[in-house]
C-alpha positions as CSV (number, residue, x, y, z in Angstrom):
1,M,-12.0,-17.6,-34.7
2,S,-9.9,-14.7,-36.4
3,Y,-7.3,-16.1,-38.7
4,L,-4.5,-15.6,-36.7
5,E,-6.3,-17.5,-33.8
6,Y,-7.4,-20.0,-36.1
7,N,-3.2,-20.7,-36.9
8,V,-1.7,-19.5,-33.2
9,K,-3.7,-23.0,-31.9
10,Y,-1.3,-25.3,-33.8
11,V,1.8,-23.4,-32.0
12,P,3.4,-24.8,-28.7
13,S,1.3,-23.5,-25.8
14,G,3.6,-21.7,-23.6
15,I,4.6,-19.9,-27.4
16,R,0.8,-19.3,-27.7
17,K,0.3,-17.5,-24.4
18,V,3.3,-14.7,-25.6
19,L,1.2,-14.6,-28.7
20,Y,-2.1,-14.3,-27.6
21,L,-1.2,-11.1,-24.8
22,N,-2.9,-8.1,-26.1
23,W,0.5,-6.6,-27.4
24,A,-1.7,-3.3,-28.7
25,L,-2.7,-2.0,-24.9
26,A,1.2,-3.4,-23.8
27,L,1.9,-0.8,-26.9
28,L,-0.3,2.2,-25.5
29,L,0.9,1.6,-21.7
30,A,4.1,2.3,-23.4
31,A,3.4,5.2,-24.9
32,V,1.7,6.6,-21.9
33,A,5.2,6.2,-19.8
34,S,7.2,7.6,-22.8
35,V,5.1,10.8,-22.5
36,G,6.2,10.4,-18.3
37,F,9.7,9.8,-19.4
38,L,9.7,13.2,-22.0
39,M,8.3,15.7,-19.3
40,L,10.7,14.5,-16.7
41,Y,13.5,15.0,-18.4
42,S,12.0,18.3,-19.4
43,V,11.2,19.2,-15.1
44,A,15.1,18.3,-14.6
45,G,16.0,20.7,-16.7
46,G,17.1,18.4,-19.2
47,S,18.5,15.8,-17.4
48,F,17.8,11.9,-16.8
49,S,18.2,12.2,-13.3
50,P,16.7,12.7,-10.4
51,W,13.7,11.3,-11.6
52,A,13.6,10.0,-15.5
53,D,16.1,7.6,-15.3
54,P,14.5,5.3,-12.4
55,Q,11.3,5.8,-13.8
56,M,12.3,3.9,-16.9
57,R,14.0,1.2,-15.0
58,R,10.8,1.2,-12.9
59,F,8.6,0.7,-15.8
60,A,10.8,-2.2,-17.5
61,A,10.7,-3.9,-14.3
62,G,6.9,-3.3,-14.4
63,F,6.8,-4.3,-18.2
64,I,8.2,-7.7,-17.7
65,L,6.0,-7.9,-14.4
66,M,2.9,-7.5,-16.5
67,I,3.8,-10.5,-19.1
68,V,5.1,-12.8,-16.6
69,I,1.8,-12.4,-14.5
70,G,-0.6,-12.3,-17.4
71,L,1.2,-16.2,-18.3
72,V,-0.4,-16.9,-15.3
73,P,-3.9,-18.6,-16.0
74,I,-6.7,-16.6,-14.3
75,W,-8.0,-18.6,-12.0
76,F,-4.8,-18.7,-10.0
77,W,-5.7,-15.0,-10.0
78,R,-8.9,-15.5,-9.0
79,N,-7.9,-17.8,-6.1
80,M,-5.2,-15.5,-4.5
81,S,-7.7,-12.4,-4.5
82,A,-8.8,-12.9,-1.0
83,L,-5.2,-13.0,0.5
84,A,-4.2,-10.5,-1.5
85,Y,-6.7,-8.1,0.2
86,L,-5.9,-9.8,3.2
87,A,-2.7,-8.5,3.0
88,A,-3.0,-5.1,1.3
89,L,-4.8,-4.3,4.5
90,M,-3.0,-5.8,6.7
91,L,0.3,-3.8,5.2
92,L,-2.0,-0.4,6.1
93,V,-2.7,-1.6,9.7
94,F,1.1,-1.9,9.7
95,V,2.0,1.7,7.9
96,E,-0.5,2.8,10.8
97,F,2.3,2.2,13.5
98,F,5.4,1.7,12.2
99,G,4.8,3.6,8.5
100,S,7.6,5.8,7.0
101,V,6.7,9.8,7.3
102,G,6.8,12.5,4.3
103,M,5.2,15.7,4.2
104,G,3.2,14.9,6.9
105,A,1.8,12.1,6.1
106,Q,2.1,8.4,7.3
107,R,1.8,6.0,4.7
108,W,5.0,4.5,3.3
109,I,7.1,1.3,4.1
110,D,10.4,2.0,3.7
111,L,11.9,-1.5,2.1
112,G,15.7,0.0,1.3
113,F,15.6,-0.1,-2.2
114,I,12.0,1.2,-2.5
115,R,9.4,3.0,-0.3
116,L,5.9,0.7,-0.5
117,Q,2.6,2.6,-0.5
118,P,0.1,0.0,0.8
119,S,-3.0,2.2,-0.4
120,E,-1.7,1.7,-4.2
121,L,-1.9,-1.8,-3.8
122,M,-5.2,-1.5,-1.8
123,K,-6.8,0.0,-4.8
124,I,-6.1,-2.6,-6.9
125,T,-6.5,-5.8,-4.4
126,L,-9.6,-4.7,-3.5
127,V,-10.9,-4.6,-7.5
128,M,-9.6,-8.4,-7.3
129,F,-11.4,-9.3,-3.6
130,L,-14.4,-7.8,-5.2
131,A,-14.3,-9.4,-8.3
132,A,-14.0,-12.5,-6.9
133,Y,-17.1,-12.0,-4.4
134,Y,-19.5,-11.5,-7.7
135,D,-17.8,-13.8,-9.6
136,W,-19.2,-16.5,-6.8
137,L,-22.4,-14.8,-5.7
138,P,-25.1,-16.2,-7.3
139,V,-26.5,-13.1,-9.6
140,Q,-30.0,-13.4,-8.4
141,K,-28.6,-12.7,-4.6
142,V,-26.7,-9.6,-6.4
143,S,-29.3,-6.9,-4.9
144,H,-30.4,-8.4,-1.7
145,P,-29.4,-6.2,0.9
146,L,-27.6,-8.9,3.1
147,W,-25.1,-8.6,0.0
148,V,-24.9,-5.9,-0.8
149,A,-23.7,-4.6,3.1
150,I,-21.0,-7.6,3.2
151,P,-18.7,-5.4,0.1
152,V,-19.3,-2.3,1.4
153,I,-17.4,-2.9,4.7
154,F,-15.2,-4.5,3.1
155,I,-14.9,-1.2,0.6
156,V,-15.0,1.1,4.1
157,L,-12.5,-0.6,5.8
158,P,-9.4,0.0,3.8
159,T,-10.8,3.4,3.2
160,F,-10.9,4.7,6.5
161,L,-7.5,3.2,7.1
162,V,-6.5,5.6,3.9
163,L,-8.1,8.2,5.6
164,K,-6.3,8.0,8.5
165,Q,-3.0,8.6,7.3
166,P,-4.0,11.1,5.9
167,D,-4.5,10.3,2.3
168,L,-7.7,12.0,0.8
169,G,-7.2,11.3,-2.9
170,T,-6.6,7.7,-2.6
171,S,-9.8,7.1,0.3
172,I,-12.0,8.9,-2.2
173,L,-10.7,6.7,-5.4
174,L,-11.1,3.5,-3.0
175,L,-14.4,4.7,-2.3
176,T,-15.7,5.6,-5.9
177,G,-13.9,2.5,-7.3
178,G,-15.5,-0.2,-5.2
179,G,-18.6,1.2,-5.8
180,A,-18.0,1.2,-9.7
181,L,-17.9,-2.3,-9.4
182,M,-20.9,-3.4,-7.8
183,F,-22.9,-1.1,-10.1
184,L,-21.1,-3.5,-13.0
185,A,-21.9,-6.5,-11.2
186,G,-25.5,-5.4,-11.6
187,V,-26.6,-3.7,-8.0
188,H,-29.5,-2.1,-8.3
189,W,-29.3,1.6,-9.1
190,A,-31.6,2.5,-6.2
191,Y,-28.5,2.0,-4.0
192,F,-26.0,4.4,-5.8
193,A,-29.2,6.8,-5.6
194,A,-29.5,6.9,-2.0
195,V,-26.1,6.9,-1.5
196,I,-25.8,9.8,-3.7
197,A,-28.8,12.0,-2.2
198,A,-27.6,11.1,0.7
199,A,-24.7,12.8,0.5
200,T,-26.1,16.2,-1.5
201,G,-28.1,16.7,1.9
202,L,-24.6,16.1,3.6
203,V,-23.1,18.8,1.8
204,A,-26.3,21.2,1.9
205,A,-26.6,20.5,5.7
206,V,-22.3,21.7,6.0
207,F,-23.1,24.9,4.4
208,E,-25.7,25.5,6.2
209,S,-24.2,25.2,9.1
210,R,-21.5,27.4,8.8
211,G,-22.0,30.4,11.4
212,T,-25.0,28.3,13.3
213,D,-24.0,26.7,17.1
214,W,-24.2,23.0,15.1
215,Q,-21.6,23.9,12.4
216,L,-20.5,21.1,11.3
217,L,-17.3,21.7,9.7
218,K,-14.0,23.9,11.2
219,D,-13.5,27.6,10.5
220,Y,-10.1,26.3,8.8
221,Q,-12.2,24.0,6.9
222,F,-14.6,26.0,5.7
223,R,-11.2,28.8,4.1
224,R,-9.5,25.6,2.0
225,I,-13.5,25.2,0.4
226,D,-13.4,29.0,0.1
227,T,-9.8,29.3,-1.2
228,F,-11.0,25.9,-3.4
229,L,-14.0,27.6,-5.1
230,D,-11.8,31.1,-5.5
231,P,-8.4,30.7,-5.5
232,S,-7.8,34.5,-5.9
233,T,-9.0,35.0,-2.1
234,D,-5.7,33.2,-0.9
235,P,-3.1,33.5,-3.9
236,L,0.1,33.5,-2.1
237,G,-1.0,31.2,0.5
238,A,-3.8,28.0,0.3
239,G,-4.8,29.2,-3.0
240,Y,-1.1,28.7,-4.8
241,H,-1.0,25.5,-6.0
242,I,-3.5,26.0,-8.7
243,T,-3.3,29.8,-9.3
244,Q,0.0,28.7,-10.8
245,S,-1.3,25.9,-12.4
246,K,-4.0,27.8,-14.4
247,I,-1.1,30.0,-15.5
248,A,0.8,27.3,-16.7
249,L,-2.4,25.5,-18.7
250,G,-3.5,29.3,-20.1
251,S,0.1,29.7,-21.3
252,G,0.3,26.9,-23.7
253,G,-1.9,27.8,-25.6
254,W,-2.9,25.2,-28.6
255,T,0.5,23.9,-29.5
256,G,2.7,25.2,-26.2
257,R,6.0,26.7,-25.6
258,G,7.8,24.2,-27.3
259,F,9.7,21.1,-25.8
260,M,11.5,22.3,-22.0
261,Q,10.5,25.9,-22.7
262,G,7.8,25.9,-19.8
263,T,8.3,28.9,-17.9
264,Q,6.4,27.8,-14.7
265,S,8.0,24.6,-14.6
266,R,11.5,25.9,-15.2
267,L,11.4,28.5,-12.9
268,N,9.9,26.6,-9.8
269,F,6.8,28.4,-10.2
270,L,5.1,25.3,-10.8
271,P,4.7,23.1,-6.9
272,E,5.4,19.3,-7.0
273,K,6.2,19.4,-11.0
274,Q,7.6,15.7,-11.1
275,T,3.9,14.0,-9.7
276,D,0.7,15.9,-9.1
277,F,1.3,18.9,-11.9
278,I,3.0,16.9,-14.2
279,F,-0.3,17.8,-16.3
280,T,0.0,21.0,-16.0
281,T,4.1,20.9,-17.2
282,L,2.8,19.0,-20.0
283,A,-0.1,21.5,-20.9
284,E,2.4,24.4,-21.1
285,E,5.1,22.7,-23.0
286,F,2.8,20.8,-25.9
287,G,-0.1,23.1,-25.9
288,F,-4.3,21.7,-25.7
289,L,-2.6,18.8,-28.5
290,G,-0.2,17.7,-26.3
291,G,-3.1,17.6,-23.2
292,I,-5.7,16.1,-25.9
293,S,-3.2,13.7,-27.2
294,L,-2.4,12.2,-23.8
295,L,-6.3,11.8,-23.2
296,G,-6.7,9.9,-26.4
297,L,-4.0,7.8,-24.9
298,Y,-6.1,6.8,-22.0
299,A,-9.2,6.4,-23.7
300,L,-7.7,4.0,-26.2
301,I,-6.1,2.1,-23.1
302,I,-9.6,1.9,-21.4
303,F,-11.6,1.1,-24.6
304,F,-8.9,-2.3,-25.2
305,C,-9.7,-3.0,-21.8
306,I,-13.8,-2.8,-22.0
307,A,-13.6,-4.6,-25.6
308,S,-11.8,-7.4,-23.9
309,A,-14.0,-7.9,-20.8
310,L,-16.5,-7.7,-23.6
311,S,-15.8,-10.5,-25.3
312,N,-14.1,-12.4,-22.2
313,S,-17.2,-15.2,-20.7
314,N,-15.3,-15.7,-17.4
315,R,-17.0,-13.5,-15.5
316,Y,-14.6,-13.1,-12.5
317,A,-12.1,-12.3,-15.9
318,S,-14.4,-9.8,-17.2
319,L,-15.4,-8.0,-13.6
320,L,-11.3,-7.8,-12.8
321,T,-10.4,-5.8,-16.4
322,L,-13.4,-3.4,-16.2
323,G,-13.0,-2.9,-12.3
324,I,-9.2,-2.3,-13.3
325,A,-10.3,0.4,-16.2
326,T,-12.5,2.5,-14.6
327,T,-9.6,2.4,-11.9
328,L,-7.3,4.0,-14.7
329,F,-10.5,6.3,-15.4
330,L,-10.7,7.6,-12.0
331,F,-6.5,8.1,-11.4
332,F,-7.0,10.3,-14.6
333,A,-9.8,11.9,-14.6
334,V,-9.0,13.0,-10.6
335,N,-5.9,14.9,-11.7
336,M,-6.6,16.4,-14.4
337,S,-9.5,17.5,-12.9
338,M,-7.5,18.7,-10.1
339,V,-5.0,20.8,-11.6
340,M,-7.8,22.7,-13.9
341,G,-9.0,23.5,-10.5
342,L,-12.3,21.5,-11.4
343,A,-12.1,19.7,-8.2
344,P,-10.0,20.1,-4.8
345,V,-6.0,19.3,-4.8
346,V,-5.9,15.6,-3.4
347,G,-2.6,14.5,-4.0
348,V,-3.7,11.6,-6.8
349,P,-0.9,10.7,-9.2
350,L,-1.1,11.0,-13.2
351,P,-1.1,7.2,-13.7
352,L,2.5,6.3,-15.6
353,V,3.6,9.6,-16.0
354,S,3.6,11.4,-12.8
355,Y,7.5,10.1,-10.7
356,G,7.1,7.2,-8.2
357,G,7.5,3.9,-7.9
358,S,5.1,1.4,-6.0
359,A,2.0,3.6,-8.2
360,M,4.3,2.8,-11.2
361,L,4.6,-0.7,-10.4
362,V,1.2,-1.3,-9.1
363,L,-0.4,-0.1,-11.6
364,M,2.2,-2.8,-14.1
365,L,0.8,-5.1,-11.9
366,A,-3.2,-4.4,-12.5
367,F,-2.6,-4.6,-16.3
368,G,-0.6,-8.0,-15.3
369,L,-3.7,-8.9,-14.6
370,V,-5.6,-7.8,-17.8
371,Q,-3.4,-9.7,-19.9
372,S,-4.0,-12.5,-17.7
373,A,-7.5,-12.1,-17.9
374,H,-7.0,-11.3,-21.9
375,V,-4.9,-14.4,-22.4
376,H,-6.4,-17.5,-20.6
377,K,-10.2,-16.2,-21.7
378,P,-12.8,-18.9,-23.5
379,R,-11.4,-19.0,-27.3
């Protein structure tokens, strides 16, 4: 027992819980969000509206939500996991029939004060449900084919609904995040090797089918693949976004052009500069050092999550914390790969930095669960 924990145990239980909160993790989250406020202020031309001001208010509400959730016992969230997953699934079905349409996709529920995106909620409730499932399942059954098939169904079902919206980026995150948690729970590596081998074979078959009678994709879909592999083939069309992003990234150099001096964003060459491509604005204004500094903050958040999970003997809490850390990693890894041209542009926001209400609040809710696991771990 540390010196702090030895003295804290004599403090009243309510105050003790507040002291047990992982305040280092909370400060790191605030630091990353502050980077987002700064960049949203910059891309608006030196104004808190229309993006920085609502983002700051959402983070403040989310920070309070994180603390409140963190003070609730972890057993409560375990018992609520199946219900939370079911509620998120029902919201996805609701969106399919009654959702609001924006940018050619039907992904949102308009609540007036905020447009809720249920797919964001599903990323976290899926982790909660899978963690509860593997906490309930005896360890010796984890790799049995029957008990492997059950969580696969619960992963594929919301992935299919999200893919129909259409939202390829989120569906990829649901698949990979769910698969990662299954791996962390101890499912045998042979299942994952089989899936990777099958996926590799499918990709090879797709390319081999081009120009044949059994072509697996449409011609326009092959053109999208060509554009991803070489954006210069259509620099003013499908390759425009990534071309402008690469120009901004390269022009930042080591130290950047300076705060609010990014030409690509200020002259509106950069698309979706407040959401999907906000990392490009950061790299243009603060250069490689600014980009690697943000990456370092994310790495520290993941480090604190892993450290908390490894020190927790509660299996549900440990898996939940590792699952949320994995989800965060997938968020920023896919976004950064996307804006650098290493992955297709699939519309994944940069966590806590990109403008967006649902993504911000859901992520803070997720870290509230991490705090609950940390506060209530056996000491």
